[in-house]
BALOBA-1460 file (C-alpha; in Angstrom, 3 decimals):
// residues 197
<rec num="1" residu="m" x="17.595" y="-7.690" z="0.397"/>
<rec num="2" residu="k" x="19.628" y="-6.303" z="-2.487"/>
<rec num="3" residu="t" x="18.965" y="-7.925" z="-5.816"/>
<rec num="4" residu="a" x="22.006" y="-9.552" z="-7.384"/>
<rec num="5" residu="e" x="21.172" y="-7.942" z="-10.714"/>
<rec num="6" residu="t" x="20.712" y="-4.325" z="-9.591"/>
<rec num="7" residu="g" x="22.238" y="-4.012" z="-6.136"/>
<rec num="8" residu="r" x="19.099" y="-2.096" z="-5.168"/>
<rec num="9" residu="i" x="17.271" y="-2.518" z="-1.903"/>
<rec num="10" residu="p" x="13.494" y="-2.531" z="-2.500"/>
<rec num="11" residu="h" x="11.638" y="0.476" z="-1.113"/>
<rec num="12" residu="i" x="8.046" y="-0.178" z="-0.025"/>
<rec num="13" residu="v" x="5.452" y="2.514" z="0.709"/>
<rec num="14" residu="l" x="2.569" y="1.557" z="3.001"/>
<rec num="15" residu="i" x="-0.598" y="3.647" z="3.188"/>
<rec num="16" residu="s" x="-3.350" y="3.429" z="5.781"/>
<rec num="17" residu="g" x="-6.715" y="4.889" z="4.833"/>
<rec num="18" residu="s" x="-8.099" y="5.586" z="8.315"/>
<rec num="19" residu="l" x="-8.057" y="8.901" z="10.162"/>
<rec num="20" residu="r" x="-8.687" y="7.347" z="13.568"/>
<rec num="21" residu="p" x="-5.463" y="7.446" z="15.632"/>
<rec num="22" residu="g" x="-4.314" y="3.923" z="16.460"/>
<rec num="23" residu="s" x="-6.805" y="2.401" z="14.031"/>
<rec num="24" residu="t" x="-6.644" y="-1.220" z="12.975"/>
<rec num="25" residu="s" x="-5.620" y="-0.041" z="9.499"/>
<rec num="26" residu="d" x="-2.723" y="1.973" z="10.965"/>
<rec num="27" residu="r" x="-1.585" y="-0.982" z="13.052"/>
<rec num="28" residu="i" x="-1.733" y="-3.374" z="10.105"/>
<rec num="29" residu="a" x="0.241" y="-0.950" z="7.932"/>
<rec num="30" residu="g" x="2.862" y="-0.676" z="10.675"/>
<rec num="31" residu="w" x="2.991" y="-4.448" z="11.130"/>
<rec num="32" residu="c" x="3.446" y="-4.993" z="7.379"/>
<rec num="33" residu="a" x="6.189" y="-2.350" z="7.310"/>
<rec num="34" residu="e" x="8.027" y="-4.235" z="10.046"/>
<rec num="35" residu="q" x="7.725" y="-7.461" z="8.045"/>
<rec num="36" residu="c" x="9.165" y="-5.700" z="4.981"/>
<rec num="37" residu="r" x="12.114" y="-4.342" z="6.963"/>
<rec num="38" residu="e" x="12.811" y="-7.775" z="8.463"/>
<rec num="39" residu="r" x="13.093" y="-9.021" z="4.870"/>
<rec num="40" residu="g" x="15.634" y="-6.356" z="3.941"/>
<rec num="41" residu="a" x="13.500" y="-3.607" z="2.398"/>
<rec num="42" residu="t" x="13.307" y="0.052" z="3.317"/>
<rec num="43" residu="t" x="9.858" y="1.444" z="4.080"/>
<rec num="44" residu="r" x="7.839" y="4.624" z="4.457"/>
<rec num="45" residu="t" x="4.445" y="4.388" z="6.154"/>
<rec num="46" residu="f" x="1.760" y="7.024" z="5.712"/>
<rec num="47" residu="h" x="-0.960" y="7.007" z="8.352"/>
<rec num="48" residu="g" x="-4.343" y="8.536" z="7.713"/>
<rec num="49" residu="a" x="-3.552" y="11.944" z="9.187"/>
<rec num="50" residu="e" x="-0.601" y="12.249" z="6.798"/>
<rec num="51" residu="i" x="-2.780" y="11.785" z="3.699"/>
<rec num="52" residu="d" x="-5.589" y="14.100" z="4.753"/>
<rec num="53" residu="f" x="-5.136" y="16.161" z="1.591"/>
<rec num="54" residu="p" x="-7.549" y="18.580" z="-0.086"/>
<rec num="55" residu="f" x="-9.787" y="17.015" z="-2.708"/>
<rec num="56" residu="y" x="-7.748" y="16.191" z="-5.785"/>
<rec num="57" residu="q" x="-7.000" y="19.102" z="-8.075"/>
<rec num="58" residu="p" x="-4.521" y="18.844" z="-10.968"/>
<rec num="59" residu="g" x="-1.394" y="20.822" z="-10.143"/>
<rec num="60" residu="l" x="-2.142" y="21.333" z="-6.433"/>
<rec num="61" residu="s" x="0.787" y="19.113" z="-5.456"/>
<rec num="62" residu="e" x="3.207" y="21.698" z="-6.870"/>
<rec num="63" residu="h" x="2.293" y="24.034" z="-3.990"/>
<rec num="64" residu="h" x="1.634" y="21.551" z="-1.162"/>
<rec num="65" residu="e" x="4.674" y="20.230" z="0.698"/>
<rec num="66" residu="a" x="2.963" y="17.194" z="2.265"/>
<rec num="67" residu="l" x="1.667" y="16.167" z="-1.142"/>
<rec num="68" residu="r" x="5.102" y="16.602" z="-2.686"/>
<rec num="69" residu="e" x="6.602" y="14.320" z="-0.035"/>
<rec num="70" residu="f" x="3.859" y="11.737" z="-0.608"/>
<rec num="71" residu="l" x="4.452" y="11.773" z="-4.363"/>
<rec num="72" residu="r" x="8.244" y="11.639" z="-3.937"/>
<rec num="73" residu="e" x="7.853" y="8.478" z="-1.881"/>
<rec num="74" residu="l" x="5.433" y="6.914" z="-4.373"/>
<rec num="75" residu="g" x="7.775" y="7.856" z="-7.203"/>
<rec num="76" residu="r" x="10.712" y="6.013" z="-5.672"/>
<rec num="77" residu="a" x="8.655" y="3.044" z="-4.457"/>
<rec num="78" residu="d" x="9.255" y="-0.425" z="-5.836"/>
<rec num="79" residu="g" x="6.142" y="-1.686" z="-4.086"/>
<rec num="80" residu="v" x="3.094" y="-0.310" z="-2.282"/>
<rec num="81" residu="v" x="0.809" y="-1.776" z="0.378"/>
<rec num="82" residu="l" x="-2.687" y="-0.280" z="0.615"/>
<rec num="83" residu="v" x="-4.685" y="-0.821" z="3.811"/>
<rec num="84" residu="s" x="-8.256" y="0.454" z="3.777"/>
<rec num="85" residu="p" x="-11.053" y="0.329" z="6.279"/>
<rec num="86" residu="t" x="-14.363" y="-0.762" z="4.784"/>
<rec num="87" residu="y" x="-16.853" y="2.082" z="4.570"/>
<rec num="88" residu="h" x="-20.227" y="1.058" z="3.145"/>
<rec num="89" residu="g" x="-18.730" y="-1.750" z="1.099"/>
<rec num="90" residu="t" x="-15.822" y="0.152" z="-0.419"/>
<rec num="91" residu="v" x="-12.546" y="1.961" z="0.282"/>
<rec num="92" residu="s" x="-12.311" y="5.073" z="2.410"/>
<rec num="93" residu="g" x="-12.636" y="8.379" z="0.585"/>
<rec num="94" residu="l" x="-9.422" y="9.456" z="2.313"/>
<rec num="95" residu="l" x="-7.388" y="6.709" z="0.640"/>
<rec num="96" residu="k" x="-9.087" y="7.107" z="-2.735"/>
<rec num="97" residu="n" x="-8.400" y="10.843" z="-2.746"/>
<rec num="98" residu="a" x="-4.725" y="10.322" z="-1.886"/>
<rec num="99" residu="l" x="-4.354" y="7.793" z="-4.680"/>
<rec num="100" residu="d" x="-5.984" y="10.211" z="-7.135"/>
<rec num="101" residu="y" x="-2.884" y="12.379" z="-6.704"/>
<rec num="102" residu="a" x="-0.878" y="9.641" z="-8.444"/>
<rec num="103" residu="n" x="-2.144" y="11.434" z="-11.561"/>
<rec num="104" residu="d" x="0.600" y="13.975" z="-10.831"/>
<rec num="105" residu="l" x="3.369" y="11.366" z="-11.057"/>
<rec num="106" residu="g" x="5.030" y="11.819" z="-14.416"/>
<rec num="107" residu="g" x="8.316" y="10.793" z="-15.930"/>
<rec num="108" residu="p" x="9.256" y="7.317" z="-17.085"/>
<rec num="109" residu="r" x="6.994" y="5.652" z="-14.469"/>
<rec num="110" residu="p" x="3.656" y="7.479" z="-14.485"/>
<rec num="111" residu="f" x="0.947" y="6.655" z="-11.957"/>
<rec num="112" residu="l" x="2.067" y="3.481" z="-10.116"/>
<rec num="113" residu="d" x="3.319" y="1.882" z="-13.301"/>
<rec num="114" residu="g" x="4.937" y="-1.482" z="-12.652"/>
<rec num="115" residu="r" x="4.844" y="-1.279" z="-8.864"/>
<rec num="116" residu="a" x="3.827" y="-4.354" z="-6.907"/>
<rec num="117" residu="i" x="0.735" y="-3.504" z="-4.848"/>
<rec num="118" residu="g" x="-0.463" y="-5.457" z="-1.830"/>
<rec num="119" residu="c" x="-4.080" y="-4.854" z="-0.834"/>
<rec num="120" residu="v" x="-5.627" y="-5.261" z="2.615"/>
<rec num="121" residu="a" x="-9.291" y="-4.596" z="3.435"/>
<rec num="122" residu="v" x="-10.266" y="-4.161" z="7.080"/>
<rec num="123" residu="g" x="-13.816" y="-4.278" z="8.393"/>
<rec num="124" residu="a" x="-16.446" y="-5.654" z="10.699"/>
<rec num="125" residu="g" x="-17.677" y="-8.444" z="8.429"/>
<rec num="126" residu="t" x="-16.805" y="-10.541" z="5.407"/>
<rec num="127" residu="q" x="-19.119" y="-9.164" z="2.709"/>
<rec num="128" residu="g" x="-17.939" y="-5.557" z="2.953"/>
<rec num="129" residu="t" x="-14.263" y="-6.415" z="3.229"/>
<rec num="130" residu="v" x="-14.383" y="-8.666" z="0.139"/>
<rec num="131" residu="s" x="-16.021" y="-5.847" z="-1.838"/>
<rec num="132" residu="t" x="-13.420" y="-3.381" z="-0.574"/>
<rec num="133" residu="l" x="-10.581" y="-5.717" z="-1.521"/>
<rec num="134" residu="g" x="-11.981" y="-5.965" z="-5.046"/>
<rec num="135" residu="t" x="-12.094" y="-2.173" z="-5.288"/>
<rec num="136" residu="l" x="-8.496" y="-1.848" z="-4.071"/>
<rec num="137" residu="r" x="-7.382" y="-4.283" z="-6.767"/>
<rec num="138" residu="t" x="-9.368" y="-2.406" z="-9.445"/>
<rec num="139" residu="i" x="-7.792" y="0.896" z="-8.422"/>
<rec num="140" residu="s" x="-4.347" y="-0.726" z="-8.453"/>
<rec num="141" residu="h" x="-4.878" y="-2.001" z="-11.998"/>
<rec num="142" residu="s" x="-6.163" y="1.401" z="-13.097"/>
<rec num="143" residu="l" x="-2.966" y="2.981" z="-11.779"/>
<rec num="144" residu="r" x="-0.970" y="0.460" z="-13.873"/>
<rec num="145" residu="g" x="0.236" y="-1.395" z="-10.797"/>
<rec num="146" residu="w" x="0.615" y="-5.131" z="-10.252"/>
<rec num="147" residu="p" x="-1.714" y="-6.287" z="-7.464"/>
<rec num="148" residu="t" x="-0.253" y="-9.300" z="-5.726"/>
<rec num="149" residu="p" x="-1.954" y="-12.634" z="-6.438"/>
<rec num="150" residu="l" x="-3.003" y="-12.720" z="-2.787"/>
<rec num="151" residu="g" x="-5.058" y="-9.918" z="-1.280"/>
<rec num="152" residu="v" x="-6.061" y="-10.019" z="2.386"/>
<rec num="153" residu="v" x="-9.376" y="-9.367" z="4.095"/>
<rec num="154" residu="v" x="-9.428" y="-8.779" z="7.839"/>
<rec num="155" residu="p" x="-13.025" y="-9.068" z="9.071"/>
<rec num="156" residu="h" x="-13.889" y="-8.717" z="12.758"/>
<rec num="157" residu="a" x="-10.777" y="-6.585" z="12.991"/>
<rec num="158" residu="n" x="-10.983" y="-5.606" z="16.648"/>
<rec num="159" residu="a" x="-10.702" y="-9.232" z="17.716"/>
<rec num="160" residu="l" x="-7.737" y="-9.910" z="15.464"/>
<rec num="161" residu="i" x="-5.241" y="-7.169" z="16.206"/>
<rec num="162" residu="s" x="-3.255" y="-6.802" z="19.409"/>
<rec num="163" residu="d" x="-1.072" y="-3.822" z="20.215"/>
<rec num="164" residu="t" x="2.003" y="-5.415" z="18.695"/>
<rec num="165" residu="a" x="1.012" y="-8.151" z="16.272"/>
<rec num="166" residu="l" x="-1.653" y="-9.896" z="14.291"/>
<rec num="167" residu="a" x="-3.261" y="-12.069" z="16.920"/>
<rec num="168" residu="e" x="-4.947" y="-14.603" z="14.620"/>
<rec num="169" residu="p" x="-2.497" y="-17.085" z="13.006"/>
<rec num="170" residu="h" x="-4.496" y="-17.529" z="9.776"/>
<rec num="171" residu="h" x="-4.510" y="-13.811" z="9.017"/>
<rec num="172" residu="r" x="-0.893" y="-13.442" z="10.093"/>
<rec num="173" residu="e" x="0.145" y="-16.156" z="7.619"/>
<rec num="174" residu="k" x="-1.860" y="-14.550" z="4.799"/>
<rec num="175" residu="m" x="-0.383" y="-11.128" z="5.534"/>
<rec num="176" residu="i" x="3.162" y="-12.510" z="5.516"/>
<rec num="177" residu="e" x="2.482" y="-14.240" z="2.205"/>
<rec num="178" residu="m" x="1.131" y="-11.002" z="0.708"/>
<rec num="179" residu="v" x="4.170" y="-9.019" z="1.925"/>
<rec num="180" residu="s" x="6.466" y="-11.687" z="0.466"/>
<rec num="181" residu="q" x="4.702" y="-11.373" z="-2.889"/>
<rec num="182" residu="v" x="5.097" y="-7.581" z="-2.846"/>
<rec num="183" residu="l" x="8.832" y="-7.994" z="-2.274"/>
<rec num="184" residu="f" x="9.169" y="-10.723" z="-4.898"/>
<rec num="185" residu="l" x="7.407" y="-8.647" z="-7.560"/>
<rec num="186" residu="s" x="9.397" y="-5.566" z="-6.538"/>
<rec num="187" residu="r" x="12.622" y="-7.470" z="-7.180"/>
<rec num="188" residu="a" x="11.266" y="-8.666" z="-10.519"/>
<rec num="189" residu="h" x="10.515" y="-5.078" z="-11.526"/>
<rec num="190" residu="t" x="13.971" y="-3.778" z="-10.619"/>
<rec num="191" residu="t" x="15.467" y="-6.607" z="-12.703"/>
<rec num="192" residu="a" x="13.214" y="-5.700" z="-15.646"/>
<rec num="193" residu="d" x="14.382" y="-2.063" z="-15.369"/>
<rec num="194" residu="l" x="17.969" y="-3.201" z="-15.771"/>
<rec num="195" residu="v" x="17.148" y="-5.316" z="-18.813"/>
<rec num="196" residu="t" x="15.273" y="-2.544" z="-20.637"/>
<rec num="197" residu="v" x="17.742" y="0.295" z="-19.942"/>
């Protein structure tokens, strides 16, 4: 999906905030990545074990290879999809800590400036996932990103996710719409870059 204006293919980074191998959050991040690739984007998915970084310290990323890779991918991203499990009504500490390292992104696009950000909250009930989604959107704004108009909550997650796909049509449709918005806003941003250069 190159844009006519820039010739660039959007690059989307997807981040799962769960450490449990094969978690619902991991599977949703992988499913969304597949949807992005089917629509012509390139992707990089970080599962929970890959973002199990030390607590944020300014400058630590200069000496930590996994952190440098994470920040390189965020730096070149046109869009980001955040998938968090709901822990006590908010995002996982794992995901929050990883996003704190966006403080180390400098240059012309500090933090997640201008990136489209899709937000997905996963949990065992509606109240907690709605609260978590709101927190993901607040963090995205604070990092200067553009949360998509549609965020997605996935309550009763174990009943909704099969090994290969989103099993519940309503949530599948919402997730596809969110991914489409991430890609649309990513294209808009690459066009704006061309105009302002």
